[in-house]
C-alpha positions as CSV (number, residue, x, y, z in Angstrom):
1,M,1.8,-3.3,86.4
2,N,2.8,-1.0,83.2
3,K,0.3,-0.1,81.2
4,S,2.4,-1.0,78.2
5,S,2.7,-4.0,79.3
6,I,1.6,-7.0,77.1
7,F,0.4,-8.8,80.8
8,Y,-1.7,-5.7,81.5
9,T,-2.9,-5.8,78.2
10,I,-3.8,-9.6,78.4
11,T,-5.2,-8.8,81.9
12,F,-7.2,-6.1,80.8
13,V,-8.7,-8.1,77.7
14,F,-9.6,-11.2,80.0
15,L,-11.2,-9.0,82.6
16,L,-13.5,-7.4,79.9
17,A,-14.2,-10.4,78.5
18,S,-15.4,-11.5,82.0
19,V,-17.3,-8.9,82.8
20,S,-19.3,-9.1,79.4
21,V,-20.0,-12.3,80.0
22,I,-21.4,-12.1,83.4
23,L,-23.3,-9.1,81.8
24,A,-24.9,-10.6,79.1
25,F,-25.5,-13.5,81.6
26,L,-27.2,-11.2,83.5
27,W,-29.2,-9.9,81.0
28,L,-30.3,-13.4,79.7
29,I,-31.4,-14.2,82.9
30,K,-33.4,-11.2,83.8
31,Y,-35.1,-11.5,79.8
32,D,-36.1,-15.0,80.7
33,Q,-37.4,-14.5,84.1
34,Q,-39.3,-11.5,82.5
35,N,-40.6,-13.6,79.6
36,Y,-41.8,-17.1,81.8
37,T,-43.1,-14.8,84.4
38,N,-45.4,-13.6,81.2
39,E,-46.1,-16.9,80.1
40,L,-47.0,-18.2,83.4
41,N,-49.3,-15.4,84.4
42,A,-51.6,-16.0,80.9
43,K,-51.0,-19.6,81.8
44,Y,-52.5,-19.7,85.3
45,S,-55.0,-16.6,84.2
46,F,-56.5,-19.2,81.7
47,I,-56.9,-22.4,84.0
48,A,-58.3,-19.7,86.9
49,N,-60.7,-18.4,84.3
50,A,-61.8,-21.9,83.1
51,R,-62.0,-23.4,86.6
52,L,-64.3,-20.4,87.7
53,L,-66.6,-20.9,84.4
54,Y,-66.7,-24.7,85.4
55,F,-67.6,-23.7,88.9
56,N,-70.3,-21.0,87.7
57,H,-71.2,-24.1,85.3
58,V,-71.0,-21.7,82.2
59,I,-68.7,-25.0,81.2
60,S,-69.0,-28.4,81.5
61,E,-66.7,-30.8,82.9
62,K,-65.6,-32.3,79.9
63,E,-65.3,-29.1,78.4
64,F,-63.1,-27.8,81.1
65,Y,-61.0,-30.5,81.0
66,E,-60.4,-30.2,76.8
67,Q,-59.0,-26.6,77.4
68,T,-57.1,-27.2,80.3
69,K,-55.4,-30.9,79.2
70,N,-52.4,-29.7,78.0
71,Y,-51.4,-28.1,81.0
72,K,-50.1,-30.6,84.0
73,M,-51.8,-29.2,86.9
74,I,-52.7,-31.3,89.8
75,E,-55.2,-30.5,92.7
76,L,-54.1,-31.2,95.7
77,T,-56.7,-32.5,97.8
78,T,-54.8,-33.9,101.1
79,P,-55.6,-31.2,104.1
80,S,-52.6,-31.1,105.5
81,S,-50.4,-30.3,102.8
82,I,-52.6,-27.7,101.7
83,R,-52.4,-26.2,105.0
84,K,-48.8,-26.4,104.8
85,I,-48.5,-25.1,101.7
86,I,-51.1,-22.3,102.4
87,Y,-49.6,-21.1,105.8
88,K,-45.5,-21.1,104.4
89,A,-46.1,-20.0,100.9
90,E,-45.6,-16.6,99.6
91,T,-47.9,-15.0,97.2
92,I,-46.7,-13.7,93.8
93,A,-49.7,-11.9,92.5
94,R,-53.9,-12.1,93.8
95,A,-56.7,-10.9,91.3
96,Q,-60.3,-10.8,92.7
97,T,-63.3,-11.1,90.4
98,S,-66.8,-11.1,91.0
99,T,-66.9,-14.7,91.7
100,G,-63.8,-15.9,92.9
101,V,-60.5,-15.3,94.1
102,V,-56.9,-16.4,92.3
103,E,-53.8,-16.0,94.0
104,I,-50.4,-17.2,92.6
105,I,-48.3,-18.3,95.4
106,T,-45.0,-20.3,95.9
107,L,-42.7,-22.9,98.3
108,E,-39.6,-24.1,98.1
109,D,-39.3,-24.0,94.0
110,N,-42.9,-25.2,93.5
111,V,-45.6,-23.0,92.2
112,Y,-49.1,-23.1,93.1
113,L,-52.1,-21.8,91.9
114,K,-54.7,-21.4,94.8
115,I,-58.3,-20.6,93.8
116,I,-61.1,-19.3,96.4
117,F,-64.9,-19.8,95.0
118,D,-67.8,-20.0,97.3
119,G,-65.8,-19.9,100.7
120,K,-64.0,-22.9,99.6
121,L,-60.4,-23.3,98.6
122,Y,-59.5,-25.2,95.7
123,L,-55.3,-25.6,95.4
124,Y,-53.0,-26.8,92.3
125,K,-49.6,-27.0,91.7
126,D,-47.9,-26.6,88.3
127,L,-46.0,-29.8,87.4
128,E,-44.3,-27.8,84.6
129,Y,-42.6,-25.2,86.5
130,Q,-39.1,-25.1,85.7
131,G,-37.7,-23.6,89.2
132,Y,-34.0,-24.5,88.1
133,R,-33.7,-23.1,85.1
134,Y,-32.1,-20.1,86.3
135,F,-29.8,-22.2,88.4
136,V,-29.0,-23.9,84.9
137,I,-28.1,-20.4,83.3
138,K,-26.0,-19.0,86.4
139,L,-24.1,-22.7,86.2
140,I,-23.3,-22.3,82.5
141,A,-22.3,-18.4,83.1
142,S,-19.8,-19.5,86.0
143,I,-18.3,-22.3,84.2
144,V,-17.2,-19.9,81.3
145,V,-16.4,-17.6,83.4
146,M,-14.0,-20.6,85.3
147,V,-12.5,-21.2,81.7
148,L,-12.0,-18.0,80.7
149,L,-9.8,-17.5,84.2
150,I,-8.4,-20.6,83.3
151,L,-7.3,-19.6,80.0
152,Y,-6.1,-16.5,82.0
153,I,-3.8,-18.8,83.9
154,F,-2.7,-20.6,81.4
155,I,-1.4,-18.1,79.1
156,I,0.4,-16.0,81.9
157,R,1.9,-18.7,82.9
158,K,2.9,-19.5,78.5
159,L,4.2,-15.6,78.7
160,K,5.6,-15.6,82.1
161,P,9.4,-16.3,81.3
162,L,8.9,-13.1,79.2
163,R,9.7,-11.6,82.5
164,A,12.2,-13.7,83.5
165,L,14.2,-13.4,80.2
166,K,13.5,-9.4,80.5
167,R,15.7,-9.5,83.4
168,Q,18.3,-11.4,81.7
169,I,18.4,-9.1,78.7
170,D,18.1,-6.0,81.9
171,K,21.6,-8.0,83.2
172,F,22.9,-7.7,79.7
173,G,22.4,-3.9,79.1
174,E,24.4,-3.5,82.4
175,N,27.0,-5.7,81.1
176,K,26.7,-8.4,84.0
177,L,27.1,-11.4,81.9
178,N,28.5,-13.4,84.5
179,E,25.0,-13.2,86.2
180,I,22.8,-14.3,82.9
181,Q,20.8,-17.9,83.5
182,N,18.6,-19.9,80.8
183,V,15.4,-19.2,82.0
184,S,14.0,-21.2,79.0
185,K,11.6,-24.1,80.6
186,G,9.8,-25.9,77.4
187,N,10.0,-26.2,73.7
188,D,7.6,-23.2,72.7
189,E,9.0,-20.1,70.8
190,I,9.6,-18.1,74.4
191,S,11.5,-20.8,75.4
192,Q,13.8,-20.9,72.2
193,V,14.5,-17.5,71.9
194,A,15.2,-17.7,76.0
195,T,17.6,-20.3,75.2
196,A,19.0,-18.9,71.6
197,F,19.8,-15.3,74.4
198,Y,21.6,-17.8,76.5
199,E,24.1,-19.3,74.0
200,S,24.4,-16.1,72.5
201,I,25.8,-14.5,75.7
202,L,27.8,-17.8,76.4
203,R,29.5,-17.1,73.1
204,I,30.3,-13.2,73.6
205,Q,31.7,-14.4,77.2
206,K,34.0,-16.9,74.9
207,L,35.1,-13.7,72.9
208,N,35.4,-11.3,75.8
209,T,37.6,-13.8,77.2
210,S,39.4,-14.3,74.2
211,R,40.1,-10.5,73.6
212,Q,40.6,-9.8,77.2
213,F,43.5,-12.3,77.2
214,F,44.3,-11.1,73.2
215,L,44.8,-7.4,74.9
216,R,46.5,-8.2,77.9
217,N,48.6,-10.5,76.8
218,I,50.3,-7.9,73.4
219,M,50.5,-5.3,76.3
220,H,52.4,-7.3,78.3
221,E,54.7,-8.5,75.5
222,L,54.8,-4.6,74.4
223,K,56.2,-3.4,78.0
224,T,59.1,-5.8,78.3
225,P,60.9,-4.0,75.2
226,I,59.8,-0.4,76.1
227,T,60.7,-1.1,79.6
228,K,64.2,-2.8,78.1
229,G,64.5,0.0,75.5
230,L,64.1,3.1,78.3
231,I,66.8,1.4,80.6
232,T,69.4,1.1,77.4
233,L,68.7,4.8,76.8
234,E,69.6,5.6,80.1
235,M,73.0,3.9,79.5
236,L,73.6,6.7,76.2
237,E,74.9,10.2,76.0
238,D,72.4,12.7,75.8
239,S,71.6,13.7,72.8
240,K,69.0,14.8,70.5
241,Y,68.7,11.2,69.2
242,K,67.7,10.2,72.5
243,E,65.4,12.5,73.7
244,R,63.3,11.8,70.8
245,L,63.9,7.9,71.7
246,V,62.8,8.5,74.9
247,G,59.7,10.6,73.4
248,A,58.5,7.7,71.6
249,F,59.3,5.1,74.4
250,N,57.3,7.7,77.1
251,R,54.7,7.8,74.4
252,L,54.2,3.7,73.9
253,E,54.0,3.4,77.5
254,I,50.8,5.8,77.8
255,L,49.3,4.4,74.7
256,I,49.1,1.3,76.8
257,N,48.1,2.7,79.8
258,E,45.0,4.2,77.7
259,F,44.4,1.0,76.1
260,A,44.3,-0.9,79.6
261,A,41.8,1.9,80.7
262,I,39.5,1.2,77.7
263,E,39.9,-2.8,78.6
264,Q,38.7,-2.3,81.8
265,I,35.6,-0.2,81.0
266,T,34.4,-2.6,78.1
267,S,35.7,-5.7,79.7
268,G,32.9,-5.2,82.1
269,A,35.4,-5.0,85.5
270,G,33.9,-1.0,85.3
271,L,34.7,1.1,88.4
272,I,36.4,-1.7,90.8
273,N,38.6,0.7,92.7
274,L,36.2,3.6,93.5
275,K,37.7,5.9,96.4
276,K,38.2,9.3,97.6
277,Y,40.3,11.6,96.1
278,N,41.2,15.5,96.2
279,I,40.2,17.0,93.2
280,L,43.8,18.6,93.1
281,D,45.6,15.2,93.6
282,L,44.1,14.2,90.5
283,L,44.8,17.0,88.2
284,D,48.8,17.0,89.8
285,E,48.8,13.2,88.7
286,A,46.7,14.3,85.4
287,K,49.4,16.9,84.9
288,D,52.3,14.4,85.5
289,I,51.1,11.9,83.3
290,A,50.7,14.4,80.5
291,M,54.0,16.0,81.2
292,S,52.8,19.1,81.1
293,D,54.3,22.1,83.8
294,D,52.7,24.8,85.3
295,E,53.1,27.3,82.2
296,K,50.7,25.3,79.9
297,V,48.3,24.3,82.8
298,K,46.3,27.3,84.7
299,I,44.5,26.3,87.0
300,S,41.0,28.3,88.5
301,I,39.7,26.8,91.4
302,K,37.6,28.5,94.4
303,E,37.5,25.9,96.8
304,S,38.7,22.0,97.5
305,F,36.5,19.2,97.5
306,S,36.8,15.0,97.5
307,V,35.4,12.9,94.8
308,N,34.5,9.3,94.6
309,V,36.4,7.9,91.5
310,D,38.7,5.1,90.2
311,F,42.0,7.2,90.4
312,K,44.2,5.9,87.6
313,L,40.9,5.9,84.8
314,F,39.7,9.7,86.0
315,T,43.1,10.9,85.7
316,T,43.1,9.3,82.5
317,A,40.3,11.0,81.3
318,M,41.7,14.8,82.6
319,K,45.1,13.8,81.1
320,N,43.4,13.4,78.2
321,M,41.7,16.7,78.0
322,I,45.1,18.4,78.8
323,D,46.4,17.0,76.1
324,N,44.4,17.4,73.4
325,A,43.7,21.0,74.5
326,T,47.1,22.4,74.7
327,K,47.6,20.4,71.1
328,Y,44.7,21.9,69.8
329,S,45.6,25.6,71.6
330,D,46.5,28.9,70.0
331,E,48.5,29.4,72.8
332,N,49.7,26.1,73.5
333,C,48.4,26.2,76.9
334,V,45.0,25.1,78.9
335,T,42.6,26.5,81.9
336,I,41.3,24.2,84.3
337,E,37.8,25.6,85.9
338,I,37.2,23.8,89.0
339,T,34.0,23.6,90.9
340,K,31.4,21.7,92.5
341,D,29.2,21.4,89.5
342,Y,32.1,21.2,86.4
343,L,35.0,20.9,85.4
344,C,35.8,23.4,82.2
345,F,39.1,22.5,80.0
346,K,39.1,26.0,77.6
347,N,41.5,27.1,75.3
348,K,41.5,29.6,72.9
349,G,41.6,28.3,69.3
350,K,38.8,27.2,66.4
351,A,35.9,26.2,67.2
352,L,35.1,22.1,66.3
353,D,34.3,21.4,62.5
354,K,31.6,19.0,64.0
355,D,29.3,18.1,66.5
356,L,30.9,16.4,69.6
357,K,29.5,13.3,69.3
358,Y,31.9,13.2,66.3
359,Y,34.9,13.0,68.1
360,T,33.9,11.0,70.6
361,Q,33.9,7.7,68.5
362,A,36.9,5.6,68.3
363,F,39.6,6.5,65.9
364,T,38.3,10.3,64.9
365,Q,41.2,12.5,64.1
366,G,41.5,15.9,64.5
367,K,42.9,18.3,61.8
368,K,46.1,19.2,63.3
369,N,47.2,15.8,64.2
370,K,47.1,13.1,61.9
371,D,49.8,10.7,63.4
372,S,47.4,10.1,66.5
373,F,45.3,7.4,67.0
374,G,42.0,9.6,67.6
375,L,41.2,7.6,70.8
376,G,41.4,10.8,73.0
377,L,37.7,11.9,73.4
378,Y,36.7,8.7,73.0
379,I,38.6,7.7,76.1
380,V,37.3,10.5,77.7
381,K,33.8,9.8,77.2
382,T,33.9,6.0,78.3
383,I,35.5,7.0,81.2
384,L,33.1,9.8,81.9
385,D,29.8,7.7,81.4
386,S,31.2,4.7,83.5
387,H,31.2,7.7,86.4
388,K,27.6,8.7,85.4
389,L,29.3,12.4,84.0
390,T,28.6,14.0,80.9
391,L,31.2,15.5,78.5
392,Y,29.4,19.1,76.8
393,Y,30.8,21.3,74.4
394,E,30.6,24.8,73.6
395,Y,32.5,28.1,71.6
396,K,32.5,31.4,73.0
397,D,34.2,34.1,72.5
398,G,36.9,32.5,70.3
399,I,37.6,29.8,73.7
400,N,36.9,26.1,73.3
401,H,35.2,25.2,76.5
402,F,35.0,21.0,77.5
403,Y,32.7,20.4,80.8
404,F,32.6,17.2,83.2
405,N,29.3,17.7,84.0
406,D,27.0,16.5,86.4
407,M,29.5,16.4,89.3
408,Q,27.7,16.2,92.4
409,N,27.2,12.6,91.1
410,I,30.6,11.9,92.6
411,I,31.7,14.4,95.1
412,L,31.3,13.4,98.5
413,N,30.4,15.5,101.9
């Protein structure tokens, strides 16, 4: 159990309260037992002394009666009862005087005063002895502890939906909206929060469904005129204007594909097409999509290896890095260093004006390319996050270095 958990705190408080109650009642029993024992000793000493004085004819029977009338002590006279008690009883205290022997004995929760005078035995039973008082204290202590236990169970049961609600929130954080359930089981505040959370998830699911339908519909509608435009352009004679139009249509198609990649990740579909691919095959596809020739893309690799990735998404991320590195390079080229620890995209140019975090936000444009949408590094970071990779940047010796770190997470042996 987590020490910062509210369940841990409540358990600790109730354990502390229970232990405190038990210790308090144990102290009370010991204290009361000591006081009661002192009280009994004083009473029995007084009665024994009075009885011995009476036997020695120091006081009369009337005086003895007057002195002991407030104490309920009866003399046992039945021989069989006396013998049974004497043989089976346990001696608590014993005192011997010049006139006789006095003992306090107990048997079956009863206390007796035994006096031996002049060779004769006298036995008195204490009718006021409260042998049950310690049992009553223990019973009260047990009841208090039971009440604390019942309260603890009641509170834990009341708070138990919090754990279920946390699991649902964890699913929300993992973008598993379809697995979220309503864990509300009552009308208390926790159940109300659970209900409100579940209703919010339903609204989010509806919004996501609407957004996905809207984006997919738009992308579908846009692809149709782009395809028709490219087919029509093939019928025209080659010219500078045709080349520009082909470039514009190709650019639109690339943007639509990138939007599709973003939609795939943010919709929760995530990495549904993870497969084994050679890193060089991925790079070749990225170069083809970026429409970059070998003169603009230089590759440094010691050995080839395979990775477990979503082909479409990962090549899109590599393509965007090639685009950006080439676009912002002073030499209009990029060098790609490939190792099993990282992929590094290098270009010679000025350092970034701001922190990398700024450029990985959506619709953030660089100074040299005001006509772009500013989605390149945002898409890259989004794709890398989904593959559990990190994007890292450093500038040294006049060269920008963009790293795909933690490659060991996706490399297959």
